[in-house]
C-alpha positions in Angstrom: -5.7 0.6 -13.5 -9.0 0.7 -15.3 -12.4 1.1 -13.5 -13.4 -2.4 -14.4 -10.5 -3.7 -12.3 -12.4 -2.9 -9.2 -15.2 -5.3 -10.1 -12.8 -8.1 -9.1 -13.1 -9.5 -5.6 -9.5 -10.7 -5.3 -6.0 -9.5 -5.9 -4.3 -10.8 -9.0 -0.7 -11.1 -10.4 -1.6 -8.1 -12.6 -2.4 -6.0 -9.5 0.9 -7.0 -7.9 3.1 -6.4 -10.9 1.5 -3.0 -11.4 2.8 -1.6 -8.1 6.0 -3.6 -8.3 6.8 -1.9 -11.6 5.9 1.5 -10.2 8.1 0.9 -7.2 11.1 -0.4 -9.1 11.0 2.3 -11.7 13.2 5.3 -10.8 12.3 7.7 -13.5 8.8 8.6 -12.5 9.4 10.1 -9.0 10.0 13.6 -7.8 12.0 13.7 -4.5 10.4 15.9 -1.9 13.1 15.6 0.7 16.4 15.4 -1.1 19.7 15.1 0.8 21.9 18.1 0.3 25.6 18.0 -0.2 27.4 17.3 3.1 24.1 16.5 4.8 23.6 13.3 6.8 21.3 10.7 5.2 17.8 10.7 6.7 16.1 7.6 7.8 12.9 8.4 5.8 12.1 10.1 2.5 9.1 11.1 0.5 8.4 11.2 -3.3 5.5 12.1 -5.6 4.9 10.7 -9.1 5.4 13.0 -12.0 2.3 11.8 -13.7 -1.3 11.8 -12.5 -3.4 8.6 -12.6 -7.1 7.9 -12.6 -8.6 5.2 -10.4 -12.1 3.9 -10.1 -15.0 5.8 -11.7 -14.3 9.1 -9.9 -14.3 11.9 -12.5 -11.5 14.4 -12.6 -7.9 14.9 -13.7 -6.5 12.1 -11.6 -4.2 12.0 -8.6 -0.5 11.7 -8.0 0.9 8.6 -6.3 2.8 9.1 -3.0 5.9 7.1 -2.2 7.3 6.9 1.3 10.6 5.2 2.0 12.7 4.6 5.1 14.8 2.2 7.2 14.1 0.5 10.5 16.2 -1.3 13.1 13.9 -4.3 13.0 13.9 -7.4 10.8 11.5 -7.4 7.8 9.7 -10.4 9.2 9.1 -8.7 12.5 7.9 -5.5 10.7 5.5 -7.6 8.5 3.9 -9.3 11.5 3.6 -6.0 13.4 1.8 -4.5 10.3 -0.9 -7.2 10.3 -1.3 -7.5 14.1 -4.9 -6.5 15.1 -3.6 -4.8 18.2 -1.7 -2.3 16.1 -4.7 -1.2 14.1 -4.7 2.2 15.9 -1.4 3.1 14.1 -3.0 2.6 10.7 -6.6 3.8 11.3 -6.4 6.9 13.5 -8.6 8.7 11.0 -11.2 6.0 11.0 -14.3 5.8 13.2 -15.4 2.4 12.0 -13.5 -0.7 10.8 -15.2 -4.1 10.2 -13.5 -7.3 9.2 -15.8 -9.1 6.7 -14.1 -12.4 6.3 -11.0 -14.4 5.3 -10.8 -15.9 1.9 -8.5 -18.8 1.1 -10.2 -19.8 -2.2 -8.3 -17.5 -4.6 -4.7 -17.7 -5.7 -3.7 -15.4 -2.8 -5.5 -15.6 0.6 -6.9 -12.2 1.5 -9.0 -10.4 4.2 -12.0 -8.3 3.3 -12.4 -5.1 5.3 -14.8 -2.2 5.5 -13.7 1.1 6.9 -14.3 4.8 6.7 -12.0 7.8 6.5 -12.8 11.1 8.3 -10.9 14.0 6.6 -12.8 16.8 8.3 -16.0 17.3 10.2 -17.1 19.6 7.5 -16.8 17.0 4.7 -18.7 13.8 4.0 -17.1 10.6 5.4 -15.1 8.7 2.8 -15.6 4.9 3.0 -14.8 1.8 1.1 -14.6 -1.9 1.2 -11.1 -3.3 0.5 -9.2 -6.5 0.3 -5.7 -7.0 1.8 -3.1 -9.7 1.5 0.5 -10.2 2.7 2.9 -11.9 0.2 6.6 -12.6 0.0 8.8 -12.1 -3.1 11.7 -14.6 -2.7 13.9 -12.9 -5.4 13.6 -9.4 -3.9 13.5 -10.8 -0.3 10.6 -8.6 0.3 7.3 -8.9 2.2 4.4 -7.1 0.4 1.2 -5.9 2.1 -1.4 -5.0 -0.6 -4.6 -3.0 0.0 -7.1 -2.5 -2.9 -10.6 -1.2 -3.0 -13.4 -3.3 -4.5 -16.7 -2.0 -5.9 -19.3 -3.3 -3.5 -22.6 -2.1 -1.9 -21.6 -0.3 1.3 -25.1 0.7 2.4 -25.3 -2.1 5.0 -22.3 -0.6 6.8 -23.1 3.1 6.6 -24.8 4.9 9.5 -28.0 6.7 8.4 -27.2 9.8 10.4 -24.0 10.5 8.4 -23.1 11.7 5.0 -20.8 9.4 2.9 -18.8 9.6 -0.3 -16.9 6.9 -2.2 -13.2 6.4 -1.5 -10.8 4.3 -3.7 -7.3 3.2 -2.7 -4.6 1.0 -4.3 -1.4 0.7 -2.2 1.4 -1.6 -1.1 3.9 -1.6 1.7 7.1 -3.2 0.6 9.3 -4.5 3.5 12.8 -5.5 2.3 15.2 -7.7 4.2 18.6 -6.0 4.7 19.9 -7.7 7.8 19.1 -9.7 10.9 17.7 -6.6 12.7 17.4 -4.1 9.9 15.0 -3.6 7.0 14.0 -0.9 4.6 10.5 -0.1 3.4 8.8 1.6 0.5 5.1 2.5 0.7 3.2 3.3 -2.5 -0.1 4.9 -1.9 -2.8 6.0 -4.3 -5.9 7.4 -2.7 -8.8 9.0 -4.7 -11.1 10.7 -2.2 -12.9 12.8 -4.7 -11.0 16.0 -3.9 -8.9 18.2 -6.1 -5.5 19.1 -4.6 -2.9 21.5 -6.0 0.5 20.0 -6.4 2.2 22.0 -3.7 -0.6 20.9 -1.2 -0.1 17.3 -2.2 3.7 17.7 -1.6 3.2 19.2 1.8 0.8 16.3 2.8 3.3 13.7 1.5 6.2 15.2 3.4 4.3 15.4 6.6 2.9 11.9 6.2 6.4 10.5 5.6 7.6 11.9 9.0 4.5 10.8 10.8 4.3 7.3 9.4 8.0 6.6 10.0 7.4 7.4 13.7 4.3 5.2 13.7 6.3 2.3 12.2 9.0 2.7 14.9 6.5 2.7 17.7 4.5 -0.1 16.2 7.6 -2.3 15.9 8.4 -1.8 19.6 5.3 -3.9 20.4 5.8 -7.7 20.2 3.1 -8.9 17.7 0.7 -11.7 18.7 0.8 -13.3 15.2 -2.7 -14.5 15.8 -4.9 -12.3 13.6 -6.7 -12.1 10.3 -4.0 -10.9 8.0 -1.2 -13.0 9.6 -3.0 -16.1 8.5 -2.8 -15.0 4.9 1.0 -14.7 5.2 1.4 -18.1 6.8 -0.9 -19.7 4.2 1.1 -18.2 1.4 4.4 -19.5 3.0 2.9 -23.0 3.3 1.7 -23.0 -0.2 4.7 -21.6 -2.1 7.7 -21.8 0.2 7.4 -25.2 1.7 9.5 -26.7 -1.1 13.3 -26.3 -0.7 14.8 -23.7 -3.0 11.3 -22.7 -4.1 11.1 -19.3 -6.0 8.2 -17.1 -6.3 8.6 -13.6 -7.8 6.7 -11.1 -9.7 7.7 -8.8 -12.6 10.9 -10.9 -13.1 11.9 -8.8 -16.1 12.7 -5.9 -13.8 15.3 -7.8 -11.8 18.1 -7.6 -14.4 17.4 -4.5 -16.5 18.0 -0.8 -16.4 15.1 0.5 -14.3 15.3 3.8 -16.1 13.9 2.3 -19.2 10.9 0.5 -17.7 8.5 3.3 -17.5 6.5 2.2 -20.5 5.6 -1.1 -18.7 3.5 0.4 -16.0 1.8 3.1 -18.1 -0.6 0.6 -19.5 -1.6 -0.7 -16.0 -3.2 2.6 -15.0 -5.6 4.7 -16.9 -3.3 7.6 -17.3 -4.7 11.1 -18.0 -2.1 13.7 -19.0 
């Protein structure tokens, strides 16, 4: 993804296909928690991209993309509604001291919610903050709910508190929630976050492995709460269903060329979507 992409104020098909290609491709990931011979399969795993990628205008050598996967004993639809339920925000934003909803937009191809929030990594470091847009979509071919989060370049001074130090923060991520049964689903969470810090590979691996365990537990706890289904992001999901899935046998899918090909050969597709620095 090029820096100019963050001038856009809405999520496009190109954004969606970019992460779908990354998620569907099997050749660009290093397994951090492999299952050994004779070992029981785990319910969650973590991966790191082999390549580094640049995002936004932050200088440096780029960042690896983290991929977290797992299975849950809940339906994908229930999981999707729990993710966007406002009462569950503490599961997603425990490192944030401020989160502000800036409005719901139905005017673009995909309805989305604009949000400002900060990220406190340490009391010794400046607070990272950004304005982002989020949307929830459904891919009928993959039978998958997709929750996208993408930073947008926007003046944040009106939200920043004068007494604190701030630094820019860029993110581009998606939580894929696949239907596998009436009360089961699997998820895949791709997360790119550029917080302006250089991390050695082994540190990034440790963080990804710890985050995989922690986030899986958060998902389990979050799904145990019955969602209200009356909130900002839930309306984007319902709007999308009404717009695209009201017609019988309607099909809406992205990156369709990946559905019937050898995924091991698709790496070249996504390499042009990010500004890749070797």
